TIMARTI-668183 format. One record per atom (N, C-alpha, C): chain; residue in three letters; x, y, z; atom name. Coordinates in Angstrom, 1 decimal, m for minus. Example, Ala and Ser with C-alpha at 12.3 -4.5 7.8 and 13.67 -1.06 7.14 Angstrom:
REM TIMARTI-668183
("A", "Ala", (13.2, m5.7, 7.8), "N")
("A", "Ala", (12.3, m4.5, 7.8), "CA")
("A", "Ala", (13.2, m3.3, 7.8), "C")
("A", "Ser", (12.8, m2.2, 7.1), "N")
("A", "Ser", (13.7, m1.1, 7.1), "CA")
("A", "Ser", (12.9, 0.0, 7.9), "C")
***
This chain:
REM TIMARTI-668183
("A", "Met", (44.3, m11.7, m3.9), "N")
("A", "Met", (44.1, m10.4, m3.3), "CA")
("A", "Met", (43.4, m9.5, m4.3), "C")
("A", "Lys", (43.6, m9.6, m5.6), "N")
("A", "Lys", (42.9, m8.7, m6.5), "CA")
("A", "Lys", (41.4, m9.0, m6.5), "C")
("A", "Pro", (41.0, m10.2, m6.5), "N")
("A", "Pro", (39.5, m10.4, m6.5), "CA")
("A", "Pro", (38.9, m9.7, m5.3), "C")
("A", "Leu", (39.5, m9.7, m4.2), "N")
("A", "Leu", (39.0, m9.1, m3.0), "CA")
("A", "Leu", (38.9, m7.6, m3.2), "C")
("A", "Leu", (39.9, m7.0, m3.8), "N")
("A", "Leu", (39.9, m5.5, m4.0), "CA")
("A", "Leu", (38.8, m5.2, m5.0), "C")
("A", "Ile", (38.7, m6.0, m6.0), "N")
("A", "Ile", (37.6, m5.7, m7.0), "CA")
("A", "Ile", (36.2, m5.8, m6.4), "C")
("A", "Ala", (36.0, m6.8, m5.5), "N")
("A", "Ala", (34.8, m7.0, m4.8), "CA")
("A", "Ala", (34.5, m5.8, m3.9), "C")
("A", "Leu", (35.5, m5.4, m3.2), "N")
("A", "Leu", (35.4, m4.2, m2.3), "CA")
("A", "Leu", (35.1, m2.9, m3.1), "C")
("A", "Ala", (35.7, m2.7, m4.2), "N")
("A", "Ala", (35.4, m1.6, m5.1), "CA")
("A", "Ala", (34.0, m1.6, m5.6), "C")
("A", "Phe", (33.6, m2.8, m6.0), "N")
("A", "Phe", (32.2, m2.9, m6.5), "CA")
("A", "Phe", (31.2, m2.6, m5.4), "C")
("A", "Ala", (31.4, m3.1, m4.2), "N")
("A", "Ala", (30.5, m2.9, m3.1), "CA")
("A", "Ala", (30.5, m1.4, m2.7), "C")
("A", "Leu", (31.6, m0.7, m2.7), "N")
("A", "Leu", (31.6, 0.7, m2.4), "CA")
("A", "Leu", (30.9, 1.5, m3.5), "C")
("A", "Thr", (31.0, 1.1, m4.7), "N")
("A", "Thr", (30.3, 1.8, m5.8), "CA")
("A", "Thr", (28.8, 1.6, m5.6), "C")
("A", "Leu", (28.3, 0.4, m5.3), "N")
("A", "Leu", (26.9, 0.2, m5.1), "CA")
("A", "Leu", (26.4, 1.0, m3.9), "C")
("A", "Ala", (27.2, 1.0, m2.8), "N")
("A", "Ala", (26.8, 1.7, m1.6), "CA")
("A", "Ala", (26.7, 3.2, m1.9), "C")
("A", "Ser", (27.6, 3.8, m2.7), "N")
("A", "Ser", (27.6, 5.2, m2.9), "CA")
("A", "Ser", (26.5, 5.6, m3.9), "C")
("A", "Thr", (26.2, 4.7, m4.8), "N")
("A", "Thr", (25.0, 4.9, m5.7), "CA")
("A", "Thr", (23.7, 4.9, m5.0), "C")
("A", "Ala", (23.6, 4.0, m4.1), "N")
("A", "Ala", (22.3, 3.9, m3.3), "CA")
("A", "Ala", (22.2, 5.1, m2.4), "C")
("A", "Ala", (23.3, 5.6, m1.9), "N")
("A", "Ala", (23.2, 6.8, m1.0), "CA")
("A", "Ala", (22.8, 8.0, m1.8), "C")
("A", "Leu", (23.1, 8.0, m3.1), "N")
("A", "Leu", (22.8, 9.2, m3.9), "CA")
("A", "Leu", (21.4, 9.2, m4.5), "C")
("A", "Ala", (20.7, 8.1, m4.4), "N")
("A", "Ala", (19.4, 7.9, m4.9), "CA")
("A", "Ala", (18.4, 8.8, m4.1), "C")
("A", "Ala", (17.7, 9.6, m4.9), "N")
("A", "Ala", (16.7, 10.5, m4.2), "CA")
("A", "Ala", (15.4, 9.8, m3.9), "C")
("A", "Ile", (14.7, 10.2, m2.9), "N")
("A", "Ile", (13.5, 9.6, m2.5), "CA")
("A", "Ile", (12.3, 10.4, m3.2), "C")
("A", "Asn", (11.5, 9.6, m3.9), "N")
("A", "Asn", (10.3, 10.2, m4.6), "CA")
("A", "Asn", (9.2, 10.5, m3.6), "C")
("A", "Val", (8.9, 11.8, m3.4), "N")
("A", "Val", (7.9, 12.2, m2.4), "CA")
("A", "Val", (6.5, 11.9, m2.8), "C")
("A", "Asn", (6.3, 11.5, m4.1), "N")
("A", "Asn", (5.0, 11.1, m4.6), "CA")
("A", "Asn", (4.7, 9.7, m4.4), "C")
("A", "Thr", (5.7, 8.9, m4.1), "N")
("A", "Thr", (5.5, 7.4, m3.9), "CA")
("A", "Thr", (6.1, 6.9, m2.6), "C")
("A", "Ala", (6.8, 7.7, m1.9), "N")
("A", "Ala", (7.5, 7.2, m0.7), "CA")
("A", "Ala", (6.5, 6.9, 0.4), "C")
("A", "Ser", (6.8, 5.9, 1.3), "N")
("A", "Ser", (6.1, 5.6, 2.5), "CA")
("A", "Ser", (6.4, 6.6, 3.5), "C")
("A", "Ala", (5.6, 6.6, 4.6), "N")
("A", "Ala", (5.9, 7.5, 5.7), "CA")
("A", "Ala", (7.2, 7.2, 6.3), "C")
("A", "Asp", (7.6, 5.9, 6.4), "N")
("A", "Asp", (9.0, 5.6, 6.9), "CA")
("A", "Asp", (10.1, 6.2, 6.1), "C")
("A", "Glu", (9.9, 6.1, 4.8), "N")
("A", "Glu", (10.9, 6.7, 3.9), "CA")
("A", "Glu", (11.0, 8.2, 4.0), "C")
("A", "Leu", (9.8, 8.8, 4.0), "N")
("A", "Leu", (9.8, 10.3, 4.1), "CA")
("A", "Leu", (10.4, 10.8, 5.5), "C")
("A", "Ala", (10.2, 10.0, 6.5), "N")
("A", "Ala", (10.7, 10.4, 7.8), "CA")
("A", "Ala", (12.2, 10.3, 7.9), "C")
("A", "Gln", (12.9, 9.7, 6.9), "N")
("A", "Gln", (14.3, 9.7, 6.8), "CA")
("A", "Gln", (14.9, 11.0, 6.5), "C")
("A", "Phe", (14.2, 11.9, 5.9), "N")
("A", "Phe", (14.7, 13.2, 5.5), "CA")
("A", "Phe", (15.0, 14.0, 6.8), "C")
("A", "Asp", (16.1, 14.8, 6.7), "N")
("A", "Asp", (16.4, 15.7, 7.8), "CA")
("A", "Asp", (15.2, 16.7, 7.9), "C")
("A", "Gly", (14.8, 17.0, 9.1), "N")
("A", "Gly", (13.7, 17.9, 9.4), "CA")
("A", "Gly", (12.3, 17.4, 9.2), "C")
("A", "Val", (12.2, 16.1, 8.8), "N")
("A", "Val", (10.9, 15.5, 8.6), "CA")
("A", "Val", (10.8, 14.2, 9.5), "C")
("A", "Gly", (9.9, 14.3, 10.5), "N")
("A", "Gly", (9.7, 13.1, 11.3), "CA")
("A", "Gly", (8.4, 12.5, 11.0), "C")
("A", "Pro", (7.9, 11.6, 11.8), "N")
("A", "Pro", (6.7, 10.9, 11.5), "CA")
("A", "Pro", (5.5, 11.8, 11.3), "C")
("A", "Thr", (5.4, 12.9, 12.1), "N")
("A", "Thr", (4.2, 13.8, 11.9), "CA")
("A", "Thr", (4.2, 14.5, 10.6), "C")
("A", "Lys", (5.4, 15.0, 10.2), "N")
("A", "Lys", (5.4, 15.7, 8.9), "CA")
("A", "Lys", (5.3, 14.7, 7.7), "C")
("A", "Ala", (5.9, 13.5, 7.9), "N")
("A", "Ala", (5.8, 12.5, 6.9), "CA")
("A", "Ala", (4.3, 12.2, 6.6), "C")
("A", "Ala", (3.5, 12.0, 7.7), "N")
("A", "Ala", (2.1, 11.7, 7.6), "CA")
("A", "Ala", (1.4, 12.9, 6.9), "C")
("A", "Ala", (1.8, 14.1, 7.2), "N")
("A", "Ala", (1.2, 15.3, 6.6), "CA")
("A", "Ala", (1.5, 15.4, 5.1), "C")
("A", "Ile", (2.7, 15.0, 4.7), "N")
("A", "Ile", (3.0, 14.9, 3.3), "CA")
("A", "Ile", (2.1, 13.9, 2.6), "C")
("A", "Ile", (1.9, 12.7, 3.2), "N")
("A", "Ile", (1.1, 11.7, 2.6), "CA")
("A", "Ile", (m0.4, 12.2, 2.5), "C")
("A", "Asp", (m0.9, 12.8, 3.6), "N")
("A", "Asp", (m2.2, 13.3, 3.6), "CA")
("A", "Asp", (m2.4, 14.3, 2.5), "C")
("A", "Tyr", (m1.5, 15.2, 2.4), "N")
("A", "Tyr", (m1.6, 16.3, 1.4), "CA")
("A", "Tyr", (m1.6, 15.7, 0.0), "C")
("A", "Arg", (m0.7, 14.8, m0.3), "N")
("A", "Arg", (m0.7, 14.2, m1.7), "CA")
("A", "Arg", (m1.9, 13.4, m2.0), "C")
("A", "Glu", (m2.5, 12.7, m1.0), "N")
("A", "Glu", (m3.7, 12.0, m1.2), "CA")
("A", "Glu", (m4.9, 12.9, m1.5), "C")
("A", "Glu", (m4.9, 14.1, m0.9), "N")
("A", "Glu", (m6.0, 15.0, m1.0), "CA")
("A", "Glu", (m5.9, 15.9, m2.3), "C")
("A", "Asn", (m4.6, 16.2, m2.7), "N")
("A", "Asn", (m4.3, 17.1, m3.7), "CA")
("A", "Asn", (m3.6, 16.6, m5.0), "C")
("A", "Gly", (m3.3, 15.3, m4.9), "N")
("A", "Gly", (m2.6, 14.7, m6.1), "CA")
("A", "Gly", (m1.1, 14.8, m5.9), "C")
("A", "Pro", (m0.3, 14.3, m6.9), "N")
("A", "Pro", (1.1, 14.3, m6.7), "CA")
("A", "Pro", (1.7, 15.7, m6.8), "C")
("A", "Phe", (2.9, 15.8, m6.2), "N")
("A", "Phe", (3.6, 17.1, m6.2), "CA")
("A", "Phe", (4.2, 17.3, m7.6), "C")
("A", "Asn", (4.2, 18.5, m8.1), "N")
("A", "Asn", (4.8, 18.8, m9.4), "CA")
("A", "Asn", (6.3, 19.1, m9.3), "C")
("A", "Ser", (6.7, 19.5, m8.1), "N")
("A", "Ser", (8.1, 19.9, m7.8), "CA")
("A", "Ser", (8.3, 19.7, m6.3), "C")
("A", "Val", (9.6, 19.6, m6.0), "N")
("A", "Val", (9.9, 19.5, m4.6), "CA")
("A", "Val", (9.5, 20.8, m3.8), "C")
("A", "Asp", (9.5, 21.9, m4.5), "N")
("A", "Asp", (9.0, 23.2, m3.9), "CA")
("A", "Asp", (7.6, 23.1, m3.4), "C")
("A", "Gly", (6.8, 22.2, m4.0), "N")
("A", "Gly", (5.4, 22.1, m3.7), "CA")
("A", "Gly", (5.2, 21.6, m2.2), "C")
("A", "Leu", (6.3, 21.0, m1.7), "N")
("A", "Leu", (6.2, 20.5, m0.3), "CA")
("A", "Leu", (5.9, 21.7, 0.7), "C")
("A", "Ala", (6.2, 22.9, 0.3), "N")
("A", "Ala", (6.0, 24.0, 1.1), "CA")
("A", "Ala", (4.5, 24.3, 1.4), "C")
("A", "Gln", (3.6, 23.7, 0.6), "N")
("A", "Gln", (2.2, 23.8, 0.8), "CA")
("A", "Gln", (1.7, 22.9, 1.9), "C")
("A", "Val", (2.5, 21.9, 2.3), "N")
("A", "Val", (2.1, 21.0, 3.4), "CA")
("A", "Val", (2.2, 21.7, 4.7), "C")
("A", "Ser", (1.2, 21.6, 5.5), "N")
("A", "Ser", (1.2, 22.2, 6.9), "CA")
("A", "Ser", (2.4, 21.7, 7.7), "C")
("A", "Gly", (3.2, 22.6, 8.2), "N")
("A", "Gly", (4.3, 22.2, 9.1), "CA")
("A", "Gly", (5.6, 22.1, 8.3), "C")
("A", "Ile", (5.6, 22.3, 7.0), "N")
("A", "Ile", (6.8, 22.3, 6.2), "CA")
("A", "Ile", (7.0, 23.6, 5.6), "C")
("A", "Gly", (8.1, 24.3, 6.0), "N")
("A", "Gly", (8.4, 25.6, 5.5), "CA")
("A", "Gly", (9.5, 25.6, 4.5), "C")
("A", "Asp", (9.9, 26.8, 4.0), "N")
("A", "Asp", (10.9, 27.0, 3.0), "CA")
("A", "Asp", (12.2, 26.4, 3.4), "C")
("A", "Lys", (12.6, 26.6, 4.7), "N")
("A", "Lys", (13.9, 26.1, 5.1), "CA")
("A", "Lys", (13.9, 24.5, 5.0), "C")
("A", "Thr", (12.9, 23.9, 5.4), "N")
("A", "Thr", (12.8, 22.4, 5.3), "CA")
("A", "Thr", (12.9, 22.0, 3.8), "C")
("A", "Val", (12.1, 22.7, 2.9), "N")
("A", "Val", (12.2, 22.4, 1.5), "CA")
("A", "Val", (13.6, 22.6, 0.9), "C")
("A", "Ala", (14.2, 23.6, 1.3), "N")
("A", "Ala", (15.6, 23.9, 0.8), "CA")
("A", "Ala", (16.5, 22.7, 1.2), "C")
("A", "Gly", (16.3, 22.2, 2.4), "N")
("A", "Gly", (17.2, 21.1, 2.8), "CA")
("A", "Gly", (16.9, 19.8, 2.2), "C")
("A", "Leu", (15.7, 19.7, 1.5), "N")
("A", "Leu", (15.3, 18.5, 0.9), "CA")
("A", "Leu", (15.7, 18.4, m0.6), "C")
("A", "Arg", (16.0, 19.5, m1.2), "N")
("A", "Arg", (16.2, 19.6, m2.6), "CA")
("A", "Arg", (17.2, 18.6, m3.2), "C")
("A", "Asp", (18.2, 18.3, m2.4), "N")
("A", "Asp", (19.3, 17.3, m2.9), "CA")
("A", "Asp", (18.8, 15.9, m2.7), "C")
("A", "Asp", (17.9, 15.6, m1.8), "N")
("A", "Asp", (17.6, 14.3, m1.5), "CA")
("A", "Asp", (16.2, 13.8, m1.9), "C")
("A", "Ala", (15.4, 14.8, m2.4), "N")
("A", "Ala", (14.0, 14.5, m2.8), "CA")
("A", "Ala", (13.8, 14.7, m4.3), "C")
("A", "Thr", (12.8, 13.9, m4.8), "N")
("A", "Thr", (12.4, 14.1, m6.2), "CA")
("A", "Thr", (10.9, 13.9, m6.3), "C")
("A", "Val", (10.4, 14.3, m7.4), "N")
("A", "Val", (9.0, 14.0, m7.6), "CA")
("A", "Val", (8.8, 13.0, m8.8), "C")
("A", "Gly", (9.9, 12.4, m9.2), "N")
("A", "Gly", (9.9, 11.4, m10.3), "CA")
("A", "Gly", (10.0, 12.1, m11.6), "C")
("A", "Asp", (9.1, 11.7, m12.5), "N")
("A", "Asp", (9.1, 12.2, m13.9), "CA")
("A", "Asp", (8.6, 13.5, m14.1), "C")
("A", "Ser", (8.0, 14.1, m13.1), "N")
("A", "Ser", (7.4, 15.4, m13.2), "CA")
("A", "Ser", (8.6, 16.5, m13.2), "C")
("A", "Ala", (8.3, 17.7, m13.5), "N")
("A", "Ala", (9.3, 18.8, m13.5), "CA")
("A", "Ala", (9.7, 19.0, m12.1), "C")
("A", "Glu", (11.0, 19.2, m11.9), "N")
("A", "Glu", (11.6, 19.5, m10.6), "CA")
("A", "Glu", (11.4, 20.9, m10.3), "C")
***
């Protein structure tokens, strides 16, 4: 019984760690970006277009420069999005 409990605890730890991983808006695919609340396929495509034309985002707040993404959407993304090694 103990090995089963240990395996279950390990699986739950991995699942919770994966759930906490932020999505890097500078490298994410359109499908990954569309997973964000308030971002569907159209806004995901706009994010990719913007970063291709203007380079990587320096902070999550930079997403507000993307057409169709406002301050409210950016605020909702702060816990789930990252720009990687750049300053947040």
